[in-house]
Residue frames relative to the residue before (quaternion, step in Angstrom):
aa qw qx qy qz dx dy dz
X 1.0000 0.0000 0.0000 0.0000 0.00 0.00 0.00
X 0.2222 -0.7817 0.5797 0.0585 3.41 -0.89 1.03
X 0.3143 -0.7392 0.5751 0.1547 3.50 -1.10 0.74
X 0.2630 -0.7556 0.5772 0.1638 3.65 -0.91 0.90
X 0.3387 0.7713 -0.4952 0.2125 3.57 1.10 0.48
X 0.1831 -0.7989 0.5714 0.0420 3.49 -0.44 1.32
X 0.7229 -0.3397 0.3210 0.5089 3.48 -1.29 -0.51
X 0.5858 -0.5917 0.4010 0.3820 3.62 -1.06 0.70
X 0.1576 -0.7608 0.5965 0.2013 3.63 -1.03 0.43
X 0.2911 -0.7457 0.5796 0.1525 3.48 -1.26 0.66
X 0.4628 -0.6466 0.5202 0.3116 3.50 -1.10 0.60
X 0.6517 -0.5205 0.3833 0.3969 3.32 -1.38 0.17
X 0.5555 0.6003 -0.3198 0.4783 3.54 1.25 -0.59
X 0.6875 0.4671 -0.2753 0.4832 3.59 0.80 -0.99
X 0.6707 0.4660 -0.3201 0.4802 3.65 0.84 -0.74
X 0.6038 0.5639 -0.3357 0.4524 3.62 1.06 -0.65
X 0.6697 0.5202 -0.2487 0.4680 3.45 1.02 -1.06
X 0.6401 0.4895 -0.3114 0.5036 3.58 0.96 -0.97
X 0.6257 0.5062 -0.3333 0.4912 3.79 0.87 -0.83
X 0.6795 0.4731 -0.3363 0.4487 3.69 0.59 -0.88
X 0.6022 0.5446 -0.3306 0.4810 3.69 1.07 -0.83
X 0.6925 0.4970 -0.2628 0.4520 3.55 0.67 -1.10
X 0.6475 0.5214 -0.2889 0.4747 3.57 1.03 -0.84
X 0.6432 0.5181 -0.2979 0.4786 3.56 0.98 -0.93
X 0.6565 0.4943 -0.3129 0.4762 3.70 0.91 -0.97
X 0.6711 0.4976 -0.3101 0.4537 3.51 0.83 -0.92
X 0.6274 0.5197 -0.3219 0.4824 3.70 0.91 -0.83
X 0.6546 0.4960 -0.3192 0.4729 3.65 0.87 -0.96
X 0.6712 0.4819 -0.3084 0.4713 3.65 0.73 -0.79
X 0.6772 0.4875 -0.2912 0.4679 3.56 0.73 -1.05
X 0.6510 0.4956 -0.3365 0.4662 3.66 0.80 -0.84
X 0.6185 0.5642 -0.3059 0.4534 3.66 0.96 -0.70
X 0.6285 0.5084 -0.2771 0.5194 3.46 1.09 -0.99
X 0.6883 0.4607 -0.3208 0.4594 3.61 0.63 -0.97
X 0.6168 0.5584 -0.3512 0.4295 3.55 0.89 -0.88
X 0.7161 0.4588 -0.2597 0.4575 3.53 0.82 -0.99
X 0.5791 0.5358 -0.3623 0.4963 3.62 1.22 -0.41
X 0.7118 0.4436 -0.2595 0.4788 3.66 0.78 -0.86
X 0.8182 -0.0080 -0.0431 0.5733 3.71 0.99 -0.63
X 0.1830 -0.8330 0.5201 0.0452 3.45 -0.07 1.35
X 0.6470 0.5191 -0.2597 0.4945 3.55 1.59 -0.13
X 0.1607 0.7938 -0.5684 0.1450 3.58 0.92 0.83
X 0.7482 0.2160 -0.1180 0.6161 3.54 1.11 -0.94
X 0.2871 -0.8013 0.5029 0.1505 3.56 -0.20 1.31
X 0.3577 -0.6911 0.5985 0.1906 3.53 -1.19 0.83
X 0.0339 -0.7748 0.6298 -0.0433 3.62 -0.50 1.19
X 0.0184 0.7658 -0.6418 0.0364 3.58 -0.96 1.08
X 0.3805 -0.6466 0.5816 0.3145 3.50 -1.36 -0.22
X 0.3176 -0.7552 0.5492 0.1649 3.51 -0.74 1.18
X 0.8005 -0.3978 0.2388 0.3794 3.49 -1.57 0.22
X 0.6989 0.4594 -0.2580 0.4837 3.55 1.28 -0.50
X 0.5548 -0.6182 0.3722 0.4142 3.55 1.42 0.19
X 0.5153 0.6047 -0.4504 0.4074 3.77 1.19 0.13
X 0.5268 -0.5917 0.5261 0.3090 3.55 -1.35 0.63
X 0.1063 -0.7858 0.6092 -0.0053 3.52 -0.90 1.05
X 0.2141 -0.7362 0.6302 0.1222 3.57 -0.99 0.93
X 0.1012 -0.8032 0.5813 0.0821 3.59 -0.81 0.95
X 0.1680 -0.7997 0.5748 0.0422 3.59 -0.80 1.09
X 0.2788 -0.7047 0.6236 0.1920 3.49 -1.26 0.62
X 0.4858 -0.6477 0.5180 0.2761 3.47 -1.04 0.80
X 0.3725 -0.7146 0.5238 0.2762 3.69 -0.90 0.66
X 0.7552 -0.4189 0.2948 0.4090 3.58 -1.27 0.23
X 0.6744 0.5041 -0.2613 0.4720 3.58 1.23 -0.41
X 0.5567 -0.6382 0.3405 0.4084 3.48 1.50 -0.21
X 0.5834 0.5867 -0.3357 0.4502 3.56 1.44 -0.08
X 0.3506 -0.6661 0.6105 0.2462 3.55 -1.34 0.38
X 0.0308 0.7443 -0.6622 0.0806 3.61 -0.48 1.26
X 0.0407 0.8122 -0.5779 0.0680 3.43 -1.04 0.94
X 0.4912 -0.6423 0.5112 0.2913 3.51 -1.13 0.60
X 0.1133 0.7943 -0.5911 0.0825 3.73 -0.98 0.70
X 0.3802 -0.6935 0.5417 0.2849 3.44 -1.24 -0.53
X 0.0932 -0.7263 0.6724 0.1081 3.47 -1.32 0.56
X 0.8305 -0.0304 -0.0195 0.5559 3.57 -0.70 1.12
X 0.7081 -0.4992 0.2421 0.4368 3.62 0.95 0.86
X 0.6370 0.5117 -0.3436 0.4630 3.53 1.30 0.05
X 0.5085 -0.6826 0.4225 0.3115 3.74 -0.87 0.90
X 0.0106 0.7731 -0.6310 0.0632 3.52 -1.03 0.97
X 0.2988 -0.7240 0.5653 0.2589 3.54 -1.35 0.10
X 0.2052 -0.8097 0.5402 0.1024 3.56 -0.81 1.04
X 0.1544 -0.6999 0.6818 0.1462 3.63 -1.22 0.59
X 0.3725 -0.7279 0.5367 0.2080 3.57 -0.60 1.25
X 0.0548 0.7966 -0.5930 0.1038 3.48 -0.78 1.07
X 0.2099 -0.8235 0.5211 0.0788 3.62 -0.15 1.44
X 0.6020 0.5484 -0.3428 0.4683 3.62 1.36 -0.10
X 0.6285 0.5144 -0.3410 0.4735 3.51 1.21 -0.18
X 0.4253 -0.7289 0.4672 0.2637 3.61 -0.68 1.09
X 0.7825 0.2608 -0.0883 0.5585 3.60 1.07 -0.91
X 0.5057 -0.4537 0.5784 0.4516 3.60 -1.32 -0.02
X 0.0498 -0.8079 0.5866 0.0247 3.49 -0.81 1.06
X 0.1332 -0.8197 0.5566 0.0225 3.51 -0.63 1.14
X 0.4814 -0.6359 0.5147 0.3146 3.58 -0.91 0.91
X 0.5827 -0.6191 0.3989 0.3437 3.55 -1.11 0.81
X 0.6213 0.5364 -0.3641 0.4401 3.64 0.98 -0.73
X 0.6899 0.4446 -0.3057 0.4827 3.64 0.95 -0.69
X 0.5901 0.5852 -0.3500 0.4323 3.55 1.05 -0.64
X 0.6049 0.5548 -0.3052 0.4829 3.60 1.15 -0.81
X 0.6877 0.4726 -0.2855 0.4714 3.58 0.98 -0.95
X 0.6984 0.4715 -0.2549 0.4743 3.53 1.15 -0.69
X 0.3735 -0.7561 0.4405 0.3080 3.62 1.47 -0.05
X 0.2930 0.7488 -0.5336 0.2622 3.69 0.98 0.80
X 0.4048 -0.7313 0.5118 0.1988 3.43 -1.03 0.92
X 0.3727 -0.6822 0.5691 0.2680 3.69 -1.02 0.85
X 0.2073 -0.7400 0.6351 0.0780 3.46 -1.10 0.99
X 0.8278 -0.1245 0.1396 0.5288 3.59 -1.21 -0.72
X 0.3858 -0.7055 0.5558 0.2109 3.64 -1.04 0.91
X 0.1070 0.7646 -0.6325 0.0620 3.64 -1.09 0.60
X 0.4895 -0.6239 0.5287 0.3027 3.64 -1.36 0.39
X 0.2426 -0.7515 0.6097 0.0685 3.50 -1.12 1.08
X 0.2685 -0.7382 0.6029 0.1394 3.50 -1.04 0.75
X 0.0030 0.8116 -0.5798 0.0714 3.71 -0.35 1.10
X 0.6801 -0.4075 0.4040 0.4563 3.46 -1.46 0.04
X 0.7452 0.4679 -0.2022 0.4300 3.63 0.97 -0.76
X 0.6543 -0.4657 0.2795 0.5262 3.44 1.60 0.04
X 0.6778 -0.4831 0.3530 0.4274 3.60 -1.37 -0.23
X 0.0632 0.7779 -0.6251 0.0109 3.64 -1.11 0.65
X 0.5838 -0.5859 0.4658 0.3146 3.50 -1.36 0.35
X 0.0089 -0.7824 0.6189 -0.0694 3.47 -0.84 1.11
X 0.2458 -0.7672 0.5847 0.0956 3.52 -1.36 0.45
X 0.4523 -0.6695 0.4992 0.3129 3.62 -0.80 0.88
X 0.0803 0.7492 -0.6570 0.0244 3.53 -1.28 0.56
X 0.2278 -0.7329 0.6105 0.1955 3.61 -1.37 -0.06
X 0.3889 -0.7321 0.5420 0.1375 3.38 -1.02 1.08
X 0.3787 -0.7500 0.4691 0.2720 3.64 -0.34 0.93
X 0.7958 -0.0021 0.1272 0.5921 3.53 1.05 -1.16
X 0.0716 0.7882 -0.6096 0.0459 3.42 -0.67 1.22
X 0.1295 -0.8158 0.5634 -0.0138 3.55 -0.83 1.06
X 0.0191 -0.7329 0.6801 0.0023 3.47 -1.07 0.97
X 0.7519 -0.1771 0.0855 0.6292 3.62 0.07 1.29
X 0.8141 -0.2363 0.1880 0.4961 3.60 -0.97 -0.83
X 0.5827 0.5604 -0.4063 0.4258 3.59 1.11 0.13
X 0.0082 -0.8477 0.5210 -0.0995 3.47 -0.33 1.19
X 0.0701 -0.7928 0.6050 -0.0241 3.71 -0.79 0.98
X 0.1817 -0.7785 0.5885 0.1204 3.49 -1.14 0.53
X 0.8282 0.1873 -0.1357 0.5105 3.59 -1.13 0.63
X 0.1566 0.8167 -0.4984 0.2453 3.41 0.95 1.18
X 0.3839 -0.6836 0.5626 0.2623 3.77 -0.66 1.06
X 0.1362 0.7746 -0.6117 0.0853 3.48 -1.22 0.81
X 0.2902 -0.7306 0.5744 0.2282 3.57 -1.26 -0.01
X 0.3473 -0.6619 0.6243 0.2270 3.42 -1.32 0.52
X 0.0769 -0.8568 0.5091 0.0304 3.70 -0.40 0.98
X 0.3441 -0.7863 0.4734 0.1980 3.46 -0.64 1.04
X 0.6395 0.5596 -0.2850 0.4435 3.51 1.26 -0.59
X 0.6091 0.5400 -0.3906 0.4299 3.72 1.11 -0.12
X 0.1975 -0.8056 0.5548 0.0649 3.58 -0.76 1.08
X 0.6409 0.5578 -0.3585 0.3867 3.60 1.22 -0.37
X 0.5698 -0.6171 0.4361 0.3230 3.53 -1.28 0.04
X 0.6374 0.4834 -0.4145 0.4339 3.69 0.90 0.09
X 0.4348 -0.6614 0.5656 0.2316 3.47 -1.40 0.57
X 0.2913 -0.7244 0.5600 0.2772 3.71 -0.72 0.81
X 0.2750 -0.7240 0.6223 0.1135 3.49 -0.93 1.21
X 0.0820 -0.8373 0.5385 -0.0473 3.45 0.03 1.49
X 0.7718 -0.4455 0.2554 0.3750 3.52 -1.45 0.03
X 0.5278 0.5752 -0.4823 0.3975 3.68 1.10 -0.16
X 0.6668 0.4053 -0.3042 0.5464 3.72 1.33 -0.08
X 0.7290 0.4850 -0.2571 0.4089 3.51 0.70 -1.18
X 0.6085 0.6027 -0.3702 0.3597 3.62 0.92 -0.77
X 0.6485 0.5491 -0.2778 0.4482 3.62 1.24 -0.41
X 0.7002 0.4581 -0.2065 0.5072 3.44 1.42 -0.36
X 0.4799 -0.5963 0.5734 0.2923 3.52 -1.54 0.37
X 0.0191 -0.7763 0.6290 0.0361 3.66 -0.73 0.88
X 0.0047 0.7765 -0.6287 0.0411 3.56 -1.09 0.88
X 0.0773 -0.8027 0.5913 0.0041 3.62 -0.52 1.24
X 0.1276 0.7267 -0.6732 0.0493 3.50 -1.14 0.86
X 0.8213 0.0378 -0.0861 0.5626 3.56 -0.81 1.14
X 0.7784 -0.3308 0.2436 0.4747 3.58 -0.81 -0.98
X 0.5637 0.5824 -0.3595 0.4625 3.52 1.37 0.51
X 0.0563 -0.7339 0.6703 0.0949 3.50 -1.20 0.60
X 0.2370 -0.7589 0.6026 0.0694 3.46 -0.98 1.10
X 0.0026 0.8082 -0.5889 0.0008 3.63 -0.68 0.95
X 0.1059 0.7791 -0.6109 0.0930 3.55 -0.97 0.92
X 0.5801 -0.5189 0.4902 0.3922 3.45 -1.36 0.18
X 0.5212 -0.6276 0.4742 0.3312 3.66 -0.98 0.75
X 0.6041 -0.5889 0.4135 0.3425 3.49 -1.31 0.53
């Protein structure tokens, strides 16, 4: 008795399902790689410096920026360090998620031109073990991206030391 069993055949539906699964896996992996390229500081490195102060060490991303995960009012956010920003600048769509209150309106000058902003105060801002309260900030209607500009209203209170692709941030002695 002989068997006519040939190679298995797959229906068009089976092939479609396999392709969708492979596409989903590829998308998931690729998005993870892109996310790490943009923010290599998802898990912050915190050490103690020679003066006994906590120090956050950031790695520069491939675009030359320092992007880091942190918190505003105990909610997770992503910061883009910006020494050219006077205040911590929060895109309006993120400010809504953080339940920040709009205060006095004013015009902001940015690299993209003039836009409407509103004064606000952040109750608690954390970058690793560096925590500040009552930080002056702005809610910016002209910002369409998902990072918060970590400006000088926060950074001016810290000691910053850059060497190579690392930035060390600590509270001053």
